[in-house]
KOLTORSE-723612 format. One record per residue (C-alpha): residue number from 1; z, y, x. Coordinates in nm, 3 decimals, always signed. Layout:
N
{NUM, {Z, Y, X}}
...
//
This chain:
104
{1, {+3.572, +4.963, -0.431}}
{2, {+3.802, +5.077, -0.699}}
{3, {+3.603, +4.963, -1.002}}
{4, {+3.638, +4.585, -1.046}}
{5, {+3.336, +4.570, -1.274}}
{6, {+3.117, +4.732, -1.008}}
{7, {+3.262, +4.498, -0.745}}
{8, {+3.188, +4.193, -0.964}}
{9, {+2.831, +4.314, -1.005}}
{10, {+2.775, +4.339, -0.629}}
{11, {+2.946, +4.005, -0.563}}
{12, {+2.727, +3.838, -0.828}}
{13, {+2.417, +3.998, -0.683}}
{14, {+2.511, +3.882, -0.332}}
{15, {+2.575, +3.529, -0.461}}
{16, {+2.235, +3.526, -0.631}}
{17, {+2.061, +3.650, -0.315}}
{18, {+2.231, +3.391, -0.093}}
{19, {+2.156, +3.111, -0.340}}
{20, {+1.795, +3.225, -0.365}}
{21, {+1.756, +3.226, +0.014}}
{22, {+1.913, +2.881, +0.051}}
{23, {+1.702, +2.742, -0.231}}
{24, {+1.392, +2.886, -0.065}}
{25, {+1.483, +2.724, +0.267}}
{26, {+1.561, +2.391, +0.099}}
{27, {+1.235, +2.396, -0.098}}
{28, {+1.035, +2.489, +0.212}}
{29, {+1.198, +2.205, +0.408}}
{30, {+1.135, +1.958, +0.125}}
{31, {+0.770, +2.057, +0.100}}
{32, {+0.735, +2.034, +0.476}}
{33, {+0.884, +1.683, +0.478}}
{34, {+0.659, +1.581, +0.190}}
{35, {+0.355, +1.711, +0.377}}
{36, {+0.459, +1.522, +0.688}}
{37, {+0.517, +1.204, +0.485}}
{38, {+0.178, +1.242, +0.317}}
{39, {+0.004, +1.288, +0.651}}
{40, {+0.181, +0.985, +0.799}}
{41, {+0.098, +0.773, +0.495}}
{42, {-0.268, +0.869, +0.520}}
{43, {-0.269, +0.787, +0.891}}
{44, {-0.107, +0.447, +0.828}}
{45, {-0.363, +0.377, +0.556}}
{46, {-0.647, +0.474, +0.790}}
{47, {-0.509, +0.248, +1.065}}
{48, {-0.464, -0.036, +0.816}}
{49, {-0.821, +0.005, +0.695}}
{50, {-0.953, +0.006, +1.051}}
{51, {-0.756, -0.307, +1.138}}
{52, {-0.879, -0.490, +0.829}}
{53, {-1.238, -0.388, +0.903}}
{54, {-1.207, -0.500, +1.266}}
{55, {-1.066, -0.838, +1.168}}
{56, {-1.335, -0.888, +0.905}}
{57, {-1.605, -0.802, +1.158}}
{58, {-1.456, -1.039, +1.417}}
{59, {-1.434, -1.317, +1.158}}
{60, {-1.794, -1.256, +1.053}}
{61, {-1.908, -1.259, +1.417}}
{62, {-1.714, -1.580, +1.480}}
{63, {-1.868, -1.739, +1.173}}
{64, {-2.216, -1.633, +1.284}}
{65, {-2.152, -1.762, +1.635}}
{66, {-2.034, -2.095, +1.492}}
{67, {-2.357, -2.138, +1.296}}
{68, {-2.585, -2.251, +1.574}}
{69, {-2.791, -2.474, +1.350}}
{70, {-2.826, -2.593, +0.994}}
{71, {-2.854, -2.963, +1.061}}
{72, {-2.776, -3.246, +0.822}}
{73, {-2.418, -3.280, +0.951}}
{74, {-2.346, -2.918, +0.857}}
{75, {-2.475, -2.970, +0.504}}
{76, {-2.280, -3.296, +0.471}}
{77, {-1.961, -3.123, +0.587}}
{78, {-2.027, -2.836, +0.350}}
{79, {-2.089, -3.071, +0.060}}
{80, {-1.771, -3.263, +0.145}}
{81, {-1.574, -2.939, +0.144}}
{82, {-1.724, -2.839, -0.190}}
{83, {-1.640, -3.180, -0.337}}
{84, {-1.281, -3.157, -0.211}}
{85, {-1.242, -2.809, -0.358}}
{86, {-1.380, -2.924, -0.693}}
{87, {-1.135, -3.216, -0.695}}
{88, {-0.845, -2.981, -0.619}}
{89, {-0.955, -2.744, -0.896}}
{90, {-0.973, -3.035, -1.143}}
{91, {-0.626, -3.148, -1.039}}
{92, {-0.487, -2.798, -1.079}}
{93, {-0.647, -2.764, -1.423}}
{94, {-0.486, -3.091, -1.533}}
{95, {-0.147, -2.979, -1.403}}
{96, {-0.185, -2.643, -1.575}}
{97, {-0.274, -2.808, -1.907}}
{98, {+0.023, -3.044, -1.872}}
{99, {+0.252, -2.749, -1.798}}
{100, {+0.121, -2.550, -2.094}}
{101, {+0.157, -2.844, -2.333}}
{102, {+0.514, -2.916, -2.216}}
{103, {+0.625, -2.553, -2.251}}
{104, {+0.495, -2.519, -2.609}}
//
């Protein structure tokens, strides 16, 4: 080519075409990876949900199997547990009040 202006035009056009093609490939690859990541994340979430549900069901079955009767000893143990939890809650409330009053 003898005209440098015409040569610069064709070089610029070729550069734009090559950049456009590479950008298209890069964007396609990025979208493909994102789609794959999204599918994997959904699968992991589904598996996590299934595992949680299975464990909850097993725990519920074990709790039901452990409740063979509702005798007096069960209610005494239950009441003792409730009393212990109430005592712990009261202790924690006192500690929390003490902490709040010391930080003011």
